[in-house]
All heavy atoms as an XYZ file, in Angstrom:
883
protein
N       0.843     -1.172     -0.026
C       0.011      0.050      0.019
C       0.937      1.190      0.005
O       0.468      2.231     -0.678
C      -0.844     -0.037      1.264
C      -2.076     -0.947      1.112
O      -2.183     -1.566     -0.092
O      -2.843     -1.107      2.005
N       1.894      1.281      0.789
C       2.765      2.472      0.823
C       3.344      2.858     -0.469
O       3.400      3.986     -0.877
C       3.881      2.261      1.888
C       4.589      3.628      2.264
C       3.645      4.684      2.711
O       2.773      4.517      3.468
N       3.774      5.838      1.997
N       3.903      1.783     -1.192
C       4.412      2.072     -2.554
C       3.329      2.725     -3.506
O       3.746      3.732     -4.221
C       4.904      0.765     -3.216
C       6.305      0.769     -3.619
C       6.727     -0.501     -4.102
N       5.956     -1.083     -5.139
C       6.167     -2.187     -5.757
N       7.151     -2.916     -5.471
N       5.254     -2.686     -6.667
N       2.149      2.293     -3.412
C       1.108      2.876     -4.268
C       0.849      4.287     -3.741
O       0.695      5.197     -4.595
C      -0.147      2.085     -4.096
C      -1.294      2.373     -4.979
C      -0.859      2.275     -6.491
C      -2.492      1.396     -4.731
N       0.802      4.581     -2.468
C       0.579      5.835     -1.903
C       1.710      6.757     -2.213
O       1.434      8.034     -2.409
C       0.364      5.850     -0.402
C      -0.827      5.020      0.097
S      -2.406      5.549     -0.473
C      -2.450      7.034      0.491
N       2.891      6.394     -2.427
C       4.112      7.172     -2.742
C       4.047      7.680     -4.152
O       4.910      8.520     -4.518
C       5.371      6.458     -2.466
C       5.581      6.158     -1.024
O       4.997      6.980     -0.161
O       6.421      5.377     -0.677
N       3.109      7.328     -4.960
C       3.145      7.655     -6.450
C       2.424      9.060     -6.570
O       2.549      9.505     -7.662
C       2.240      6.743     -7.310
O       0.986      6.733     -6.825
C       2.871      5.272     -7.128
N       1.898      9.608     -5.599
C       1.103     10.866     -5.688
C      -0.104     10.750     -6.632
O      -0.738     11.745     -7.071
C       1.963     12.008     -6.238
C       3.111     12.335     -5.139
O       2.764     12.217     -3.999
O       4.114     12.773     -5.563
N      -0.523      9.633     -6.912
C      -1.732      9.356     -7.761
C      -2.879      8.704     -6.906
O      -3.980      8.702     -7.463
C      -1.434      8.416     -8.907
C      -0.463      9.114     -9.928
C      -0.258      8.140    -11.176
N       0.886      8.478    -11.847
C       1.303      7.822    -12.886
N       0.657      6.738    -13.267
N       2.262      8.240    -13.558
N      -2.537      8.199     -5.795
C      -3.521      7.561     -4.938
C      -3.521      8.271     -3.602
O      -2.509      8.535     -3.066
C      -3.168      6.067     -4.857
C      -4.089      5.342     -3.861
C      -3.137      5.309     -6.165
N      -4.728      8.509     -3.144
C      -4.923      9.104     -1.784
C      -6.116      8.562     -1.179
O      -7.041      7.987     -1.839
C      -4.854     10.514     -1.823
C      -5.927     11.177     -2.712
C      -7.105     11.494     -2.198
C      -5.714     11.264     -4.056
C      -8.204     12.025     -2.987
C      -6.734     11.795     -4.957
C      -7.919     12.112     -4.327
N      -6.228      8.741      0.079
C      -7.362      8.274      0.929
C      -8.055      9.384      1.379
O      -7.473     10.315      2.012
C      -6.886      7.314      2.067
C      -6.115      6.113      1.553
C      -7.996      6.923      2.989
C      -5.425      5.192      2.654
N      -9.304      9.440      1.073
C     -10.256     10.618      1.557
C     -10.687     10.343      3.032
O     -11.010     11.342      3.715
C     -11.398     10.807      0.655
O     -12.152      9.610      0.767
C     -10.940     11.200     -0.671
N     -10.671      9.133      3.414
C     -11.062      8.799      4.850
C     -12.560      8.538      4.868
O     -13.270      8.535      3.883
N     -13.110      8.399      6.109
C     -14.544      8.062      6.253
C     -15.327      9.208      5.707
O     -14.917     10.422      5.834
C     -14.675      7.868      7.741
C     -13.369      7.862      8.364
C     -12.384      8.433      7.293
N     -16.576      8.917      5.323
C     -17.546      9.959      4.863
C     -18.982      9.516      5.150
O     -19.230      8.319      5.311
C     -17.314     10.259      3.369
C     -17.620      8.982      2.467
C     -18.908      8.952      2.027
C     -16.695      8.145      2.190
C     -19.216      7.742      1.149
C     -16.950      7.080      1.411
C     -18.235      6.821      0.858
O     -18.525      5.811      0.060
N     -19.883     10.407      5.268
C     -21.221     10.146      5.474
C     -21.883      9.917      4.007
O     -21.427     10.500      3.024
C     -21.914     11.300      6.132
C     -21.427     11.527      7.582
C     -21.575     10.277      8.497
O     -22.643      9.633      8.561
N     -20.503      9.858      9.097
N     -22.946      9.089      3.959
C     -23.577      8.801      2.623
C     -23.952     10.090      1.819
O     -23.787     10.118      0.691
C     -24.800      7.985      3.014
C     -24.422      7.308      4.304
C     -23.528      8.299      5.015
N     -24.392     11.119      2.612
C     -24.842     12.373      1.825
C     -23.575     13.163      1.346
O     -23.801     14.187      0.639
C     -25.707     13.194      2.726
C     -25.031     13.722      3.941
O     -24.077     13.088      4.457
O     -25.415     14.753      4.487
N     -22.342     12.761      1.653
C     -21.147     13.429      1.154
C     -20.526     12.706      0.006
O     -19.714     13.348     -0.626
C     -20.092     13.437      2.329
C     -20.527     14.116      3.540
C     -19.489     13.909      4.671
O     -19.019     12.713      4.866
O     -19.172     14.972      5.306
N     -21.010     11.601     -0.409
C     -20.488     10.846     -1.543
C     -20.355     11.541     -2.838
O     -19.265     11.685     -3.439
C     -21.219      9.505     -1.670
N     -21.457     12.152     -3.270
C     -21.452     12.875     -4.598
C     -20.500     13.984     -4.574
O     -19.768     14.145     -5.615
C     -22.901     13.310     -4.882
C     -22.967     14.194     -6.146
C     -23.806     12.129     -5.170
N     -20.468     14.831     -3.547
C     -19.507     15.925     -3.469
C     -18.107     15.532     -3.443
O     -17.283     16.088     -4.160
C     -19.746     16.815     -2.244
N     -17.739     14.401     -2.774
C     -16.440     13.860     -2.846
C     -16.043     13.278     -4.154
O     -14.833     13.508     -4.710
C     -16.281     12.697     -1.819
C     -16.222     13.168     -0.291
C     -16.335     11.897      0.643
C     -14.890     13.854     -0.045
N     -16.880     12.703     -4.833
C     -16.700     12.172     -6.212
C     -16.366     13.358     -7.185
O     -15.451     13.397     -7.806
C     -17.827     11.369     -6.678
C     -17.981     10.013     -5.922
C     -17.736     10.947     -8.148
C     -19.244      9.252     -6.112
N     -17.270     14.309     -7.102
C     -17.077     15.457     -7.922
C     -15.861     16.237     -7.663
O     -15.200     16.712     -8.609
C     -18.284     16.478     -7.816
C     -19.584     15.928     -8.447
C     -20.728     16.918     -8.282
N     -21.873     16.406     -8.968
C     -23.102     16.734     -8.683
N     -23.330     17.611     -7.762
N     -24.158     16.181     -9.317
N     -15.380     16.267     -6.443
C     -14.090     17.013     -6.016
C     -12.887     16.431     -6.747
O     -11.858     17.157     -6.810
C     -14.030     17.035     -4.574
N     -13.011     15.222     -7.205
C     -11.859     14.521     -7.740
C     -11.616     14.987     -9.221
O     -10.564     14.804     -9.778
C     -12.078     13.025     -7.753
C     -12.372     12.399     -6.359
C     -11.550     12.928     -5.248
O     -10.324     12.917     -5.387
N     -12.191     13.479     -4.277
N     -12.513     15.594     -9.773
C     -12.450     16.097    -11.160
C     -12.279     15.079    -12.219
O     -11.573     15.202    -13.264
N     -12.927     13.905    -11.965
C     -12.708     12.723    -12.921
C     -13.502     12.938    -14.186
O     -14.566     13.612    -14.165
C     -13.225     11.529    -12.224
N     -12.935     12.381    -15.246
C     -13.674     12.384    -16.473
C     -14.602     11.182    -16.661
O     -15.634     11.311    -17.405
C     -12.713     12.401    -17.646
N     -14.393     10.185    -16.043
C     -15.171      9.035    -16.031
C     -14.774      8.180    -14.915
O     -13.892      8.353    -14.113
C     -15.162      8.259    -17.326
C     -13.743      7.623    -17.703
C     -13.622      6.289    -17.268
C     -13.604      7.745    -19.213
N     -15.641      7.058    -14.534
C     -15.374      6.156    -13.515
C     -15.293      4.715    -14.036
O     -15.858      4.424    -14.959
C     -16.422      6.229    -12.471
N     -14.505      3.969    -13.248
C     -14.450      2.553    -13.489
C     -14.849      1.732    -12.291
O     -14.383      1.974    -11.180
C     -12.900      2.105    -13.850
C     -12.658      0.577    -13.899
C     -13.285     -0.066    -15.040
C     -11.106      0.387    -13.977
N     -15.817      0.798    -12.526
C     -16.208     -0.133    -11.471
C     -15.569     -1.526    -11.904
O     -15.954     -2.122    -12.820
C     -17.682     -0.389    -11.489
C     -18.494      0.830    -11.027
C     -19.998      0.534    -11.150
C     -18.175      1.059     -9.469
N     -14.375     -1.837    -11.215
C     -13.612     -2.856    -11.635
C     -14.051     -4.283    -11.071
O     -13.250     -5.255    -11.009
C     -12.227     -2.618    -11.178
C     -12.565     -1.789     -9.897
C     -13.700     -0.959    -10.217
N     -15.219     -4.360    -10.734
C     -15.752     -5.642     -9.993
C     -15.760     -6.793    -11.027
O     -16.217     -6.656    -12.130
C     -17.208     -5.460     -9.618
O     -17.660     -6.676     -8.941
N     -15.114     -7.887    -10.703
C     -15.136     -9.049    -11.560
C     -16.100    -10.112    -11.042
O     -15.986    -11.335    -11.345
C     -13.772     -9.661    -11.659
C     -13.071     -9.965    -10.374
C     -12.857     -8.698    -12.461
C     -11.831    -10.801    -10.456
N     -16.998     -9.699    -10.094
C     -17.985    -10.603     -9.479
C     -19.409    -10.042     -9.950
O     -19.625     -8.853     -9.885
C     -17.837    -10.671     -8.006
C     -18.763    -11.619     -7.430
C     -20.022    -11.276     -6.681
C     -18.653    -12.960     -7.309
N     -20.515    -12.399     -6.266
C     -19.655    -13.517     -6.570
C     -17.574    -13.838     -7.672
C     -19.818    -14.867     -6.390
C     -17.756    -15.247     -7.486
C     -18.874    -15.676     -6.842
N     -20.287    -10.903    -10.329
C     -21.656    -10.466    -10.776
C     -22.521     -9.813     -9.621
O     -23.292    -10.546     -8.986
C     -22.295    -11.655    -11.359
C     -21.624    -12.742    -10.702
C     -20.279    -12.326    -10.408
N     -22.192     -8.578     -9.278
C     -22.945     -7.981     -8.116
C     -24.446     -7.917     -8.493
O     -24.902     -7.931     -9.487
C     -22.422     -6.538     -8.000
C     -20.933     -6.540     -7.445
C     -20.479     -5.043     -7.299
O     -21.250     -4.335     -6.549
O     -19.438     -4.696     -7.720
N     -25.171     -7.751     -7.338
C     -26.743     -7.804     -7.465
C     -27.276     -6.364     -7.470
O     -28.448     -6.203     -7.895
C     -27.365     -8.552     -6.325
O     -26.949     -7.829     -5.091
C     -26.916     -9.953     -6.319
N     -26.525     -5.395     -7.203
C     -27.028     -4.044     -7.306
C     -25.856     -2.995     -7.623
O     -25.665     -2.611     -8.698
C     -27.834     -3.525     -6.210
C     -28.331     -2.150     -6.417
C     -28.033     -0.941     -5.788
C     -29.285     -1.722     -7.369
N     -28.740      0.041     -6.286
C     -29.505     -0.235     -7.303
C     -30.002     -2.340     -8.404
C     -30.374      0.418     -8.119
C     -30.880     -1.645     -9.242
C     -31.035     -0.271     -9.165
N     -25.076     -2.580     -6.684
C     -23.931     -1.735     -6.772
C     -24.301     -0.327     -6.438
O     -24.623      0.472     -7.342
C     -23.219     -1.712     -8.107
S     -21.603     -0.974     -8.107
N     -24.210      0.063     -5.136
C     -24.483      1.406     -4.751
C     -23.530      2.363     -5.259
O     -23.860      3.482     -5.501
C     -24.479      1.445     -3.152
C     -25.573      0.632     -2.486
C     -25.357      0.631     -0.992
C     -26.949      1.163     -2.840
N     -22.247      1.970     -5.550
C     -21.252      2.877     -6.078
C     -21.693      3.399     -7.421
O     -21.413      4.540     -7.797
N     -22.313      2.564     -8.198
C     -22.848      2.967     -9.610
C     -23.759      4.143     -9.398
O     -23.780      5.080    -10.126
C     -23.368      1.811    -10.420
C     -23.936      2.178    -11.725
C     -22.896      2.757    -12.658
C     -24.539      0.851    -12.356
N     -24.644      3.943     -8.469
C     -25.704      5.037     -8.247
C     -25.001      6.384     -7.920
O     -25.365      7.407     -8.434
C     -26.686      4.592     -7.162
O     -27.294      3.364     -7.596
C     -27.812      5.600     -6.909
N     -24.097      6.305     -7.047
C     -23.385      7.556     -6.557
C     -22.558      8.107     -7.688
O     -22.532      9.350     -7.835
C     -22.549      7.175     -5.374
C     -23.305      6.820     -4.114
C     -24.260      7.687     -3.665
O     -24.359      8.900     -3.959
O     -25.187      7.222     -2.914
N     -21.948      7.329     -8.495
C     -21.172      7.803     -9.628
C     -22.116      8.491    -10.639
O     -21.766      9.625    -11.160
C     -20.348      6.665    -10.316
C     -19.247      6.205     -9.439
C     -18.662      4.862     -9.991
C     -18.077      7.126     -9.334
N     -23.264      7.948    -10.951
C     -24.237      8.510    -11.782
C     -24.757      9.808    -11.203
O     -24.819     10.879    -11.899
C     -25.320      7.625    -12.144
C     -24.969      6.666    -13.252
C     -23.958      6.744    -14.030
C     -25.757      5.482    -13.537
N     -23.986      5.601    -14.997
C     -25.098      4.845    -14.561
C     -26.922      4.841    -13.045
C     -25.532      3.639    -15.156
C     -27.364      3.705    -13.597
C     -26.741      3.137    -14.666
N     -24.968      9.841     -9.897
C     -25.462     11.040     -9.293
C     -24.391     12.176     -9.370
O     -24.788     13.396     -9.390
C     -25.792     10.798     -7.877
C     -27.115     10.066     -7.696
C     -27.440      9.832     -6.204
N     -28.702      9.104     -6.090
C     -29.057      8.406     -5.093
N     -28.180      8.397     -3.958
N     -30.184      7.811     -4.999
N     -23.158     11.807     -9.384
C     -22.098     12.870     -9.500
C     -21.952     13.247    -10.963
O     -21.111     14.144    -11.371
C     -20.781     12.240     -8.914
N     -22.582     12.642    -11.959
C     -22.554     13.035    -13.335
C     -21.575     12.260    -14.165
O     -21.237     12.804    -15.267
N     -20.941     11.153    -13.687
C     -19.951     10.548    -14.364
C     -20.526      9.492    -15.319
O     -21.504      8.717    -14.979
C     -18.954      9.876    -13.546
C     -17.944     10.924    -12.726
C     -17.181     10.109    -11.783
C     -17.279     11.776    -13.654
N     -19.851      9.220    -16.473
C     -20.051      7.989    -17.249
C     -19.236      6.875    -16.551
O     -18.251      7.186    -15.862
C     -19.542      8.158    -18.619
C     -20.351      9.102    -19.598
C     -19.648      9.280    -20.866
N     -18.330      9.692    -20.808
C     -17.338      9.112    -21.530
N     -17.487      8.244    -22.412
N     -15.998      9.680    -21.402
N     -19.705      5.717    -16.544
C     -19.136      4.576    -15.923
C     -18.790      3.437    -16.813
O     -19.588      3.037    -17.593
C     -20.065      4.104    -14.689
C     -19.444      3.005    -13.992
C     -20.448      5.327    -13.800
N     -17.632      2.977    -16.663
C     -17.135      1.826    -17.384
C     -17.189      0.604    -16.405
O     -16.791      0.845    -15.200
C     -15.696      1.906    -17.835
N     -17.667     -0.521    -16.838
C     -17.722     -1.686    -15.935
C     -17.635     -2.958    -16.833
O     -17.823     -2.913    -17.990
C     -19.138     -1.688    -15.205
N     -17.341     -4.031    -16.105
C     -17.278     -5.278    -16.879
C     -18.611     -5.725    -17.195
O     -19.623     -5.433    -16.462
C     -16.517     -6.369    -16.105
C     -15.032     -6.076    -16.137
C     -14.413     -5.682    -14.893
C     -14.261     -6.114    -17.188
C     -13.133     -5.340    -14.836
C     -12.887     -5.818    -17.091
C     -12.357     -5.436    -16.020
N     -18.907     -6.448    -18.267
C     -20.208     -6.894    -18.696
C     -20.688     -8.156    -17.949
O     -20.875     -9.154    -18.412
C     -20.121     -7.224    -20.214
C     -21.486     -7.497    -20.772
O     -22.523     -7.045    -20.145
O     -21.710     -7.936    -21.911
N     -20.877     -7.945    -16.556
C     -21.430     -8.920    -15.783
C     -22.315     -8.244    -14.682
O     -22.124     -7.127    -14.292
C     -20.364     -9.838    -15.089
C     -19.324     -8.952    -14.281
C     -19.684    -10.598    -16.117
C     -18.397     -9.799    -13.448
N     -23.286     -8.917    -14.141
C     -24.122     -8.599    -13.067
C     -24.928     -7.291    -13.241
O     -25.195     -6.905    -14.393
N     -25.417     -6.825    -12.118
C     -26.325     -5.701    -12.135
C     -25.745     -4.427    -12.729
O     -26.502     -3.718    -13.478
C     -26.883     -5.490    -10.741
N     -24.530     -4.032    -12.422
C     -23.968     -2.823    -13.002
C     -23.948     -2.928    -14.587
O     -24.496     -1.942    -15.191
C     -22.532     -2.823    -12.557
C     -22.536     -3.539    -11.305
C     -23.493     -4.565    -11.531
N     -23.709     -4.129    -15.221
C     -23.878     -4.183    -16.653
C     -25.270     -3.993    -17.030
O     -25.543     -3.412    -18.107
C     -23.296     -5.550    -17.156
N     -26.212     -4.681    -16.383
C     -27.528     -4.521    -16.773
C     -28.110     -3.138    -16.729
O     -28.836     -2.571    -17.560
C     -28.396     -5.500    -15.807
C     -28.294     -6.912    -16.047
C     -29.025     -7.771    -14.989
O     -29.874     -7.298    -14.275
O     -28.613     -8.960    -14.947
N     -27.621     -2.357    -15.700
C     -28.049     -1.030    -15.504
C     -27.443     -0.166    -16.574
O     -28.114      0.814    -17.068
C     -27.767     -0.584    -14.066
C     -28.547     -1.270    -13.009
C     -28.055     -0.942    -11.590
N     -28.376      0.441    -11.262
C     -27.824      1.103    -10.253
N     -26.875      0.539     -9.513
N     -28.162      2.401     -9.914
N     -26.229     -0.296    -16.881
C     -25.484      0.483    -17.896
C     -26.176      0.206    -19.192
O     -26.414      1.134    -20.008
C     -24.016      0.215    -17.861
C     -23.381      0.872    -16.644
C     -23.447      0.811    -19.149
C     -22.030      0.495    -16.312
N     -26.428     -1.036    -19.473
C     -27.117     -1.409    -20.760
C     -28.411     -0.759    -20.917
O     -28.760     -0.283    -21.899
C     -27.238     -2.976    -20.862
C     -27.597     -3.417    -22.159
C     -27.649     -4.957    -22.234
N     -26.389     -5.598    -22.265
C     -25.818     -6.225    -21.318
N     -26.308     -6.415    -20.201
N     -24.528     -6.724    -21.476
N     -29.253     -0.728    -19.835
C     -30.474     -0.257    -19.828
C     -30.560      1.300    -19.973
O     -31.335      1.860    -20.727
C     -31.337     -0.622    -18.597
C     -32.676     -0.305    -18.533
C     -33.496     -0.793    -17.317
N     -32.933     -0.199    -16.165
C     -32.253     -0.966    -15.137
N     -32.190     -2.245    -15.225
N     -31.877     -0.386    -14.067
N     -29.653      2.008    -19.381
C     -29.603      3.424    -19.401
C     -28.669      4.084    -20.443
O     -28.857      5.308    -20.820
C     -29.187      4.016    -18.008
O     -27.754      3.653    -17.900
C     -30.046      3.546    -16.925
N     -27.638      3.288    -20.819
C     -26.614      3.896    -21.803
C     -25.726      4.863    -21.169
O     -24.988      5.654    -21.865
N     -25.702      4.924    -19.795
C     -24.877      5.921    -19.195
C     -23.532      5.398    -18.809
O     -23.048      5.481    -17.699
C     -25.646      6.425    -17.805
C     -26.865      7.054    -18.214
C     -27.602      7.657    -16.910
N     -26.757      8.589    -16.283
C     -27.112      9.006    -15.141
N     -28.119      8.607    -14.487
N     -26.267      9.897    -14.489
N     -22.766      4.901    -19.871
C     -21.539      4.283    -19.665
C     -21.201      3.337    -20.717
O     -21.875      3.313    -21.796
N     -20.226      2.399    -20.475
C     -19.940      1.452    -21.421
C     -19.294      0.191    -20.772
O     -18.976      0.221    -19.657
C     -18.914      1.988    -22.479
C     -17.605      2.408    -21.962
C     -16.488      1.622    -21.871
C     -17.549      3.858    -21.608
C     -15.281      2.221    -21.377
C     -16.395      4.358    -21.122
C     -15.253      3.513    -21.089
N     -19.387     -0.889    -21.427
C     -19.217     -2.201    -20.913
C     -17.943     -2.756    -21.458
O     -17.716     -2.576    -22.720
C     -20.260     -3.159    -21.081
C     -21.649     -2.726    -20.535
C     -22.831     -3.742    -20.896
C     -21.488     -2.590    -18.976
N     -17.068     -3.366    -20.646
C     -15.765     -3.975    -21.134
C     -15.916     -5.544    -21.004
O     -16.607     -6.098    -20.036
C     -14.679     -3.483    -20.203
C     -14.486     -2.040    -20.058
C     -13.545     -1.737    -18.926
C     -13.915     -1.507    -21.400
N     -15.434     -6.260    -22.093
C     -15.456     -7.681    -21.888
C     -14.587     -8.097    -20.627
O     -13.528     -7.533    -20.434
C     -14.794     -8.124    -23.189
C     -14.946     -7.019    -24.140
C     -14.935     -5.756    -23.285
N     -15.062     -8.974    -19.884
C     -14.411     -9.503    -18.780
C     -13.037    -10.031    -19.138
O     -12.151     -9.903    -18.278
C     -15.225    -10.601    -18.064
C     -14.812    -11.064    -16.708
C     -14.711     -9.885    -15.690
C     -15.711    -12.116    -16.103
N     -12.811    -10.526    -20.204
C     -11.480    -11.174    -20.554
C     -10.413    -10.146    -21.052
O      -9.323    -10.428    -21.475
C     -11.693    -12.248    -21.585
C     -12.145    -11.736    -22.886
N     -13.560    -11.493    -23.114
C     -11.455    -11.284    -24.015
C     -13.597    -10.962    -24.401
N     -12.447    -10.817    -25.016
N     -10.832     -8.811    -21.173
C      -9.952     -7.813    -21.742
C      -8.674     -7.693    -20.915
O      -8.694     -7.746    -19.734
C     -10.779     -6.486    -21.741
C     -10.321     -5.405    -22.721
C     -10.367     -5.979    -24.113
C     -11.050     -4.206    -22.464
N      -7.549     -7.530    -21.657
C      -6.359     -7.441    -20.943
C      -6.171     -6.175    -20.222
O      -6.811     -5.179    -20.549
C      -5.160     -7.483    -21.972
O      -5.129     -6.311    -22.769
N      -5.296     -6.077    -19.168
C      -5.173     -4.804    -18.412
C      -4.704     -3.671    -19.412
O      -5.123     -2.567    -19.169
C      -4.098     -5.202    -17.399
C      -4.234     -6.682    -17.162
C      -4.612     -7.191    -18.560
N      -3.745     -3.937    -20.327
C      -3.267     -2.920    -21.189
C      -4.517     -2.352    -22.068
O      -4.560     -1.203    -22.200
C      -2.242     -3.468    -22.127
N      -5.381     -3.293    -22.562
C      -6.520     -2.808    -23.302
C      -7.556     -2.053    -22.472
O      -8.074     -1.061    -23.054
C      -7.149     -3.934    -23.905
N      -7.697     -2.469    -21.263
C      -8.611     -1.723    -20.366
C      -7.888     -0.334    -20.158
O      -8.630      0.735    -20.296
C      -8.665     -2.380    -19.028
C      -9.430     -3.688    -19.176
C      -9.350     -1.542    -17.969
C      -9.414     -4.555    -17.955
N      -6.682     -0.216    -19.922
C      -5.918      1.032    -19.683
C      -6.177      1.980    -20.868
O      -6.564      3.173    -20.759
C      -4.514      0.900    -19.378
C      -3.828      2.204    -19.024
O      -4.131      2.747    -18.088
N      -2.889      2.556    -19.903
N      -5.920      1.447    -22.070
C      -6.037      2.224    -23.315
C      -7.482      2.711    -23.543
O      -7.637      3.859    -23.922
C      -5.561      1.318    -24.598
C      -4.037      1.114    -24.558
O      -3.272      1.836    -23.696
O      -3.635      0.291    -25.279
N      -8.406      1.833    -23.352
C      -9.891      2.204    -23.496
C     -10.249      3.375    -22.476
O     -10.820      4.260    -22.937
C     -10.794      0.990    -23.160
O     -10.406     -0.115    -24.149
C     -12.177      1.360    -23.404
N      -9.774      3.250    -21.256
C     -10.166      4.299    -20.351
C      -9.397      5.535    -20.628
O      -9.969      6.607    -20.533
C      -9.782      3.794    -18.880
C     -10.548      2.601    -18.392
C     -10.045      2.169    -16.968
C     -12.028      2.945    -18.256
N      -8.191      5.536    -21.042
C      -7.453      6.877    -21.410
C      -8.116      7.524    -22.513
O      -8.345      8.643    -22.533
C      -6.034      6.440    -21.686
C      -5.174      6.098    -20.517
C      -3.714      5.706    -20.981
C      -4.965      7.344    -19.592
N      -8.597      6.704    -23.600
C      -9.241      7.252    -24.727
C     -10.562      7.872    -24.331
O     -10.930      8.896    -24.766
C      -9.336      6.298    -25.812
C      -8.071      5.984    -26.527
C      -8.190      4.823    -27.525
C      -6.780      4.690    -28.110
N      -6.770      3.548    -29.161
N     -11.353      7.143    -23.530
C     -12.659      7.634    -23.070
C     -12.475      8.906    -22.199
O     -13.234      9.847    -22.367
C     -13.325      6.545    -22.325
N     -11.397      9.007    -21.463
C     -11.233     10.104    -20.532
C     -10.836     11.279    -21.312
O     -11.034     12.411    -20.865
N     -10.222     11.037    -22.477
C      -9.799     12.215    -23.302
C     -10.934     12.587    -24.251
O     -10.650     13.503    -25.111
C      -8.560     11.860    -24.133
C      -7.347     11.688    -23.303
C      -6.117     11.294    -24.134
N      -4.966     11.037    -23.304
C      -4.231      9.845    -23.382
N      -4.592      9.014    -24.303
N      -3.240      9.702    -22.583
N     -12.040     12.014    -24.138
C     -13.214     12.378    -24.957
C     -13.149     11.732    -26.260
O     -13.955     12.186    -27.208
N     -12.333     10.768    -26.580
C     -12.341     10.229    -27.933
C     -13.591      9.318    -28.102
O     -14.044      8.798    -27.100
C     -11.055      9.373    -28.058
C      -9.883     10.254    -28.223
C      -8.650      9.444    -28.585
N      -7.436     10.305    -28.793
C      -6.330      9.840    -28.592
N      -6.042      8.621    -28.319
N      -5.206     10.706    -28.669
N     -13.947      9.122    -29.263
C     -15.110      8.427    -29.534
C     -14.940      6.907    -29.261
O     -13.939      6.217    -29.641
C     -15.404      8.545    -31.074
O     -16.506      7.616    -31.380
N     -15.797      6.342    -28.569
C     -15.781      4.934    -28.167
C     -16.865      4.237    -28.869
O     -18.031      4.689    -28.663
C     -15.886      4.692    -26.614
C     -14.725      5.063    -25.724
C     -15.008      4.829    -24.335
C     -13.516      4.282    -26.219
N     -16.668      3.244    -29.586
C     -17.658      2.505    -30.316
C     -17.782      1.187    -29.566
O     -17.141      0.195    -29.991
C     -17.377      2.425    -31.712
C     -17.352      3.789    -32.411
C     -16.880      3.692    -33.884
O     -16.533      2.604    -34.378
N     -16.797      4.766    -34.593
N     -18.457      1.190    -28.536
C     -18.644     -0.023    -27.723
C     -20.058     -0.472    -27.794
O     -20.873     -0.002    -27.048
C     -18.283      0.200    -26.221
C     -16.779      0.599    -26.073
C     -16.631      1.204    -24.539
C     -15.798     -0.601    -26.296
N     -20.399     -1.479    -28.623
C     -21.777     -1.888    -28.683
C     -22.238     -2.447    -27.280
O     -21.670     -3.378    -26.839
C     -21.814     -2.971    -29.737
C     -20.476     -2.811    -30.550
C     -19.511     -2.124    -29.559
N     -23.218     -1.799    -26.666
C     -23.654     -2.211    -25.369
C     -24.127     -3.559    -25.386
O     -23.876     -4.359    -24.430
C     -24.764     -1.301    -24.912
C     -24.236      0.070    -24.564
C     -25.484     -1.709    -23.679
C     -23.401      0.363    -23.373
N     -24.704     -4.129    -26.354
C     -25.234     -5.403    -26.425
C     -24.300     -6.493    -26.919
O     -24.565     -7.647    -26.791
C     -26.505     -5.524    -27.292
C     -27.601     -4.542    -26.757
N     -28.243     -4.746    -25.575
C     -28.081     -3.405    -27.261
C     -29.038     -3.850    -25.440
N     -28.956     -2.851    -26.338
N     -23.132     -6.144    -27.454
C     -22.134     -7.037    -27.839
C     -20.787     -6.562    -27.463
O     -19.963     -6.251    -28.239
C     -22.144     -7.210    -29.421
C     -23.487     -7.644    -29.983
C     -23.485     -7.663    -31.505
O     -22.454     -7.855    -32.097
O     -24.554     -7.338    -32.129
N     -20.523     -6.684    -26.140
C     -19.226     -6.059    -25.555
C     -18.014     -6.847    -26.054
O     -16.938     -6.075    -26.117
C     -19.461     -6.215    -24.112
C     -20.376     -7.317    -23.898
C     -21.346     -7.220    -25.088
N     -18.033     -7.993    -26.438
C     -16.857     -8.737    -26.868
C     -16.468     -8.217    -28.393
O     -15.393     -8.565    -28.739
C     -16.993    -10.207    -26.825
O     -18.026    -10.607    -27.668
N     -17.345     -7.537    -28.977
C     -17.070     -7.096    -30.372
C     -16.691     -5.604    -30.543
O     -16.830     -5.075    -31.585
C     -18.228     -7.411    -31.219
N     -16.234     -4.964    -29.351
C     -16.076     -3.562    -29.409
C     -14.783     -3.145    -30.125
O     -13.969     -3.958    -30.320
C     -16.130     -3.034    -27.925
C     -14.761     -3.196    -27.307
C     -13.952     -1.987    -27.284
C     -14.276     -4.346    -26.853
C     -12.678     -2.210    -26.724
C     -13.104     -4.463    -26.274
C     -12.169     -3.335    -26.285
O     -11.017     -3.430    -25.777
N     -14.829     -1.891    -30.476
C     -13.688     -1.299    -31.158
C     -13.507      0.100    -30.521
O     -14.449      0.871    -30.423
C     -13.826     -1.101    -32.617
C     -12.688     -0.576    -33.241
C     -13.030     -0.328    -34.826
C     -11.887      0.498    -35.449
N     -12.135      0.755    -36.790
N     -12.282      0.435    -30.299
C     -12.014      1.862    -29.751
C     -11.461      2.679    -30.955
O     -10.552      2.194    -31.687
C     -10.926      1.820    -28.567
C     -10.627      3.241    -28.218
C     -11.355      0.967    -27.404
N     -12.034      3.866    -31.233
C     -11.637      4.622    -32.335
C     -10.811      5.858    -31.826
O     -11.190      6.326    -30.757
C     -12.875      5.264    -32.968
O     -13.609      4.133    -33.494
N      -9.782      6.236    -32.456
C      -8.987      7.363    -32.115
C      -9.709      8.639    -32.649
O     -10.321      8.722    -33.646
C      -7.670      7.271    -32.701
C      -6.758      6.345    -32.027
O      -6.932      5.103    -32.317
O      -5.998      6.701    -31.196
């Protein structure tokens, strides 16, 4: 943990109250959010808070987060088998506002456009 904290890219905000979540998320100045869960969650409160903060959300195509993103179109889905490098490249392009062509209904057939 300390090595990660020493990078100046990771920090801990500490405990917060539920009504503070949206403000804390917005204060980060994020362009988008990633829900890296590899387990098929049944709801995902984090997704709700991220949407309330106005972020698009990337998640793996499993469980309730995928169903909710697919239903609303407020994010994009990543194939579960995607390599870490491909995930990184996709998130960087999405964060820079580049066009992502990720078919919500066919996540394994996606293409990232420059």
